[in-house]
N, C-alpha and C positions, 0 to 999 in steps of 0.2 A: 221222849215220844216225837211228834212230827214236827219237823223244821219247815213249817209252814211259811215264815218269812222270807225264808230263801229260796224256795220253791216257787212261791207267789211271785216274785221278781222274774222267775225264768219263764213265766206261763207265755207272755206276748211274742217274747224273742222265739220260744219253741215252737208257738204256734205258727209263728211266720216263716221258721225254717221247715216245718211240716207241711206247709201248703206247697211250698215251692217245690220239695221233691216228689210229694204226691201227685201234684198236679201234672207233672210230666208223663205219668203212667196212664192217664184217664183218656178214654177214647174221646175224640173233640166232639163226637154227636151224641154222647151220654149227657143227660142233664144232671151231672152231679159234680160236687166239688168238695173239698175240706171245709169251705164256707158254709155250703149246704148242710154237711153233716154236723158242724158246730151250731147252727142255727136251729135244727130240728132237735138236738140233744138239749139245748137250753130250754127249748119249748116243752119236753119231757120233764124237765125237772123243776118247772113251774108249779107242778102239783104235789111237790114234796113241801111239806109245812114246816119241818124242822130246819136248822141251820145247815147248809151245804157248803162246803169249800171244795173247789175243783181247780186241779192244776196238773202239770206234766212232770213227771219225774224222770230226770236223765240218768240213763244207765252210763256205766263206765266206756262202753264202746260208741257213745253217742245216741243210742237208740233211746226213743221217748215212749213212757208208759203212761196213758191217760188214767187220772186218779181222782176218784170222789170220796169225801169223808163226810158223812153225817154226823154232826159234832155233838158231843156230850161233854161240855166242860167239866163238870163236876164229877164225874163218874170216874173211878180207878178200877172197875171191872175189866175183865179180859175183852179187848174187842173183837169184832166179827169182822172177817174178811169174806167179800163175795167174788166168784170167777164164775162168768157167764159161759155159754155154750157155744158151740159152732155158728158163726155167723152172726153172733149177738153182740151185745155191748152193755155199758153201765146203765143205759136208760131203761132196760127192760126190767130193773129192779124196783121202779117207781112206786109199786104197790106194796113195796115190803119195807121200805126204808124207815117210814115214819113209825111203824110199829116196832121193828127190831131195833131201833136206837133209842127208845124209852129209857134204858138203864145202862147204855154204854154206847161208846162212839162205833160206826160201821164205816168200813171202808169197802168200795169197790174199784175194780181196775178193768179196763179194756186188756185182754190177753193180747201178749205181741203179736203183731199181725192180723189184728182184728180191730174193729171200731176206729177211734181216733187215736190208737198207739202206733208206733212205728211198724212199718211193713217190710221188713228185710228179707234178704234171700235166705232161706233155711240150708241147712245141709241135706242132702238127698237120702243118707241113711237113716232109717226108721228111728234106730236108738239114739242117734245123734240129734233127730228132731225133738223127740221127747225132752232130751236132756238140755237142750236149748231153752224149750219151754220153763222147764222147772227152774234152771238157773235165772232165767230172767225173773221169775216170781220171787226167788231168793234174793237176788240183787235189789228188786224193788222193796222188799220187806227191810232190808238192810237200810236202804237209802231213806225210808220215812221213819225208822226208828221203833218199830214194833219188835217187841221181845218175844211175846207169845201171843196167840191169838186163836180163836175157833175159825176154822176154814170150812167154808160152803161152796161145793162147786157144783153146777148144773150141767148134766150132760157130758160134753167133751171136756168142760171145766171139771167136772167129777173125777175123770180120768186123770187129768192133770194134778189135781189136789191130791189124790192116792199117790201118785208118783211122788210128788212133793213130800208127802209126809213120809213115804219111805225113806228118802234120802235126808230129810230134816224134821226127823221126830220131834226133837226138843223144842221146835218151834210151835207145835200144834197142840192145842189144850184138848180140842175135840175136833174130829173129822166128820162134816156132815156131807152126804152125798144125795144129791136130788136127782133122781132119774137116770142115774150115770151112764154114759155110753161106754162101750168098750170093754166091758167085763168078761163076758161069757165068750167061749169057743164057739166057732160057726159050726153047726151040725152038719154031718157029712151028707144028710138027706134034706137039708133046710129048704122050706117054702117060703117064697118072700112076701106070701098073703098077709102078713101081720104088718110088714112095712107099708105106711100111708101110700096111697095110689100116686100122689104128686111126686114122692121121692122115687119110687120105680120108675116114673115117666121120665122124669129128669135123669135118672142114671141110665135108662136104656138109650136116650137120645145123645147124652154128652159124656158117655163112659170113657172116650177117649181124652176128655178135657176136665177142668175142674168142675166140682159140684155145682156151682153157680154161676158157670159161663154164660148160661142163658140170660140171666138177668143182665150182665153186661152187653152181650151181644145184641140183645133187644134194643140197644139204645134209647130213643126218646120214648119207647113204648114199655122200658123197664119197670116203671113204677106200676103200670096197669097189670105188667105180668106178676108183680108180687102180689097185687090185690087178687088176682085170680088164682094164683097157687095157694095163698094163705089167708083165704077170708076169715078163718078161725080167730087170727089175730084181730081182728075188729070187734068180736064178740068178748074177747078177752078183757080189752082195755075200754070196754064201753062206757064206763063209769066215769072215766077220765077224758076221753076224746070222742066228740061227735064227727070231727073230721078224720082226714087220712093221716094224721099226724103220726100214728104207729107204722103205717106202711110207709111213710116217707123215711122214717127213722131206719127200719129193716132195710129199705133200698138203699139209702145213702151208706149204710155200714156195709153193704155187700157189692156195691158198685164200683168200689176203689180197687186199687191194685190188690189181686188175689194172693197175697203172700202167706198169710195164715192158712188160707183155704188150700193152697198148693201143698203146704206143709200136711196138712190134715189128710188130703188125698194119697200122700204118699206112706201114711201109716194106715190105711185101710184096704180091705179088699171089696168086691162087689157087694152092694146093698148094705153098706155102712157097717161092715164088721172090722174089727181091730185086726190088724195084722199081728200084733203082739198082745193078745187079751190079757187084761189085767189080772183075771182070775190065776194065772199063772204066778203071779208076783205077790198075792196077798199075804202069804206066810211071811214076807220079809219085812211086813210092818211090824213096828214095835208093840208088845202087848201093852204098854203103857198108854197108847192113844188110843182112847174111845172112839168108836165109830158108829153113826146112825145112818141109815138109809132111809129116803122118803120117795115113795114110788106114787106114780096117779095109777088109779085102777083101771083106766082107759088107756093108759100108755102102751106105745108099741115096744117099750122096753119091758123086760120080764122081771118081776119081783122074785122070781124064785133064785136068781142070781144072787140077791141080798141073803137069802136063807142058806145058800151055799158058802158064801162068806161066813157066816155066823157059825157054821159047822167048822170050818177050816180053823176060825179064831175063837175056838172053844174056851180058850182060857182067859179070854177078853171080852171087855163090853162091846157088843156089838148088838145094835137093835135095827128093827126093821119096821118100818110104819108105811101104809098104804092109804093114801088120801081117795075117798070113794068119789067117783065122779069125774076125778081130774084126769088130764091126759098127760102127754110128756113134759109140757111146759107147767107143771104142777104148782110152781110158785105164783103163775098169773092165772091158771084155772080154778084155783081155790085159795086165794091169797090169806083169807081169814084164818084157815084151818092149817095152812102151810105155816103161817107165822106163830101161831099157837104151838105147834110141834117143835118149831126153831126155838121159842121163847122157852119151853120146858127143857131143851137141849143146854140153852145158855144158864139156867138156873143150875141144872145139874152140874155143869162146868164149873159155876161159881162156888157151889158146895164143895165140890171136889177139892178146889183150889184153897179154900178155907181150912180144910182139913189138914191141908199140908203145912200149915203154919201155926 
């Protein structure tokens, strides 16, 4: 399993290295830094009651992956791995970690190019961009010693999770896709009315630039801009934070060097459609990998895509769940219901694993 003793020794030195290269990219007038992000991440995790280990996993090329493990020392059950979506980070899972770790260890990492992970220059070719993301996940898995796990990805993390499962099916016990981005084809007569107004506004103004350029370009007004663009996050996390902690976390995650953001832009077409929709590759996933979709009923993602995947994978286990009243961030909009669904998936995976022995 995890070689925490070695990795823990690397935390401080890795963090120091990260601050050095990261700070050089930041606009001098932007009220952000690696230290600010570290501070607000710690504040987010103050609300997790279970034992949490946090460290950086160093990849062979020197890149660093921010890693969190909610520890369940006595459990031998298949662990759960969480991948956040575009512009997110490990802190967004704080309402899920205690419940999901009751019977097993749970891991979460900042996807390469986001959060507190390294922000390298990605290739410009779309297929190589996705390959870089996927291979970084596999090297991360290898480094911490996970043999097999349940993989849960939200939004862009769902797209990467499916791509990972195609390439490394033997590592995935069950694939859970929470309101996944990037699956359907863009309709020829598509109307952007389903896309939230804030997304369309930024897309129209900042189309030549990265999706979140406005947040960085706003300088000292960046945090206020995040509050104005995403007031819904205040409500999602209201049971945990009375202040602006959640806004600070989102701001500092996205005010840094836009490495992953640039990579994401290069695999999209206007209004957030995937340049290479995953629906084209659904059939490449091994029949032995069960898949569960979890959508929010009020999301701008269309749950019909999950039904189409179910049709394509007619000889394999594919389930589609819709959480009533939840939006795109289903894990935060309805954490109790979301956790219940994931718990059932984990129990199903445990039963299947036991049948194999």
